[in-house]
C-alpha positions in Angstrom: -14.5 9.9 5.2 -11.5 10.0 7.4 -7.8 10.7 6.7 -5.9 7.5 7.8 -2.4 7.7 6.4 0.1 10.1 4.7 2.3 8.2 2.2 5.9 9.1 1.3 5.1 8.9 -2.4 2.3 8.0 -4.9 3.6 4.5 -5.4 3.4 3.7 -1.7 -0.1 5.2 -1.6 -1.3 2.9 -4.4 0.3 -0.1 -2.8 -1.5 0.6 0.4 -4.7 1.3 -1.4 -4.5 -2.2 -2.9 -3.7 -3.8 0.4 -6.7 -2.0 2.0 -9.0 -3.1 -0.8 -7.8 -6.7 -0.4 -8.8 -6.4 3.3 -12.3 -5.3 2.3 -11.7 -1.7 3.3 -13.0 1.1 1.0 -10.4 3.9 0.6 -9.2 6.6 -1.8 -5.9 8.3 -2.5 -6.1 12.0 -2.3 -3.5 14.6 -3.3 -2.4 12.2 -6.1 -1.4 15.1 -8.3 -0.4 17.7 -5.7 3.3 17.2 -6.4 2.8 19.4 -9.4 2.0 22.3 -7.1 5.2 22.0 -5.2 6.6 25.5 -4.8 3.2 27.1 -4.9 2.0 25.1 -1.8 4.1 23.8 1.1 5.8 20.4 0.4 4.1 18.9 3.5 0.8 19.4 1.8 1.7 17.6 -1.4 2.1 14.1 0.1 -0.5 11.5 -1.1 -3.0 10.7 1.5 -5.1 7.6 2.2 -8.7 8.4 3.2 -11.1 5.7 4.4 -14.7 5.9 3.2 -15.9 4.7 6.6 -14.3 5.9 9.9 -15.2 2.6 11.5 -12.6 0.9 9.3 -9.7 2.8 10.9 -9.2 0.0 13.5 -9.0 -2.6 10.7 -6.7 -0.4 8.6 -4.0 0.2 11.2 -2.5 -3.3 11.0 -2.3 -2.9 7.2 -0.3 0.3 7.6 1.9 -1.2 10.3 2.6 -4.3 8.2 3.5 -2.1 5.2 5.9 0.0 7.3 7.5 -3.1 8.9 7.6 -6.0 6.4 8.7 -9.3 7.7 12.5 -9.4 7.8 14.6 -12.3 6.7 11.9 -14.3 4.9 13.6 -16.6 2.4 13.0 -16.1 -1.3 10.3 -18.3 -2.8 9.1 -19.3 -6.3 5.9 -18.0 -7.7 3.2 -20.7 -7.8 2.2 -19.6 -11.3 5.3 -18.7 -13.3 8.1 -20.2 -11.0 10.0 -16.9 -10.9 11.9 -16.4 -7.6 10.5 -13.6 -5.5 11.8 -12.0 -2.2 10.2 -13.6 0.8 8.2 -10.4 1.7 6.5 -10.1 -1.7 2.7 -10.7 -1.7 2.5 -10.4 -5.5 4.9 -11.9 -8.0 7.0 -9.2 -9.6 7.0 -11.1 -12.9 3.4 -12.1 -13.5 1.5 -10.4 -10.7 0.1 -13.6 -9.4 -0.7 -13.8 -5.7 2.2 -15.2 -3.6 -0.2 -16.2 -0.8 0.3 -19.9 0.3 -2.3 -22.2 -1.3 
């Protein structure tokens, strides 16, 4: 295993975990419950971390991290292909029904 990313919060860590798994990269979130130790341990050691199961996947994972940090700006809103609800252009999953927003 190799540490690949330190997330700002647990929500971001799990979003990234899902993106990595979608890309076929095995990963885990560590330090998921470390925030409870804040005060006993330094805050810099409580951030959730993404660890890759295989070090060889680090090259494939970097674009996932970069894409997460810099989502496409200015993409127009678009309707969900399943429920029709309008979603911001950068969304990959419908906020309403969790369907994929990937073009068909």
